[in-house]
C-alpha positions, 0 to 999 in steps of 0.5 A: 164453527158454531157447534150445535147440540140437541136433547129430546126429553122423550119421556120424564126422567124418574124422580130418584135420578133427578134428584141424584142428577142434581148433585152434579150441579151448582148449589145455586142452580139446584136451588133455582131448579127447586123453585119450579113449580112444574117438574117439566120445567124443572127437568128441562132446566137441569137437562140443559145444565147437564148438557153443558157441563157433558160439553165442557168436560168432553171439550175442554178435559175438565171434571165436573167437579172443577166447573165453575160459572160466573155471570156477566152484568146482564146475568148471561152465564159464563164459564170461569178460568176459559175465556175462549169457551162460550155457550148458550142454552135454550129449551121448549117443550121437550127439546133442550139446545145448546151452541158452543164456540170460542167467541159469543153465541146465542141460541133460541128455540121455540115450539111453533104455534099459531101466529099472535099479531098482536105479540109481533106488533108489541115486540117487533120493529114496524119493518118486521111486523108489516113483513110478516102480515104481508108476506105472500112467500112464507107461511106466517107461523114459520116467518114469525118464529123465524124472526123470534128465534133470530132476535132472541138468539141475537140479544143472547149472543150479544150478552145483554138479554132484553136490556136490548129492546127487541124492537131496536132492531130488525131481522131481515129474511130473504129465502133461507138466509136470515141477517141483520136488517139494521141495528141501533143496540150494538157495535160491530152487529155486522160480525154476526151471522145466523143459522136456522134449523127446522126440526120437523114442523114442531120446532124452530132453532136459530143460532147466532155467532161470530162465525159463518159456519154452523154444525148440523144439529149433534143429538144427544141422547138423554140415557147417555147424558144420565148415565155419563154423569152416573159414572163420576163422582158427585 
């Protein structure tokens, strides 16, 4: 089963705690976080890093100080020395999400905004674009973000990111089901399944993996995450 987790950032982390928490992540990740101009962006990135480290510690019984990451040739982060632990992180606005599984996974969360047909026309396949414009059964905003999140989660699961053009494959949406309609970008695409989560009317989440079962969203309180790291040596 693909396990899905979420952390809501209800209030900003105070600066003192923020700086202390950076001690629990890698030097390279710390440098990247410090390059953000907006505190909110840096905070989301830090929470995502803490979340996956928390899950690794809990699921693999590994000390945080012994966690080492690498990345594949396309830049997707990977956990070293644990070939059967795969993960992916995404964040939008004040929500950070992550999914884990023994096989490659991807996840994307987006804050639902007004549908922009020019974005769909530029990035989506012709079939997807026409489907959104002609759809009478779905809210166009919801449909756009269902397809967008599914496409993002799929290319992240493949581990190639935007090296795979978003218009090179199509997502099929039928009622509550999401699937690949066609694919020219990868082998064994039929092995991938999707799970959609709509958290209220504000966020759309889609997880993708080589499993037909997905968990509900496991919520982790930000304070619990902070307290976990506060209780271990930096």
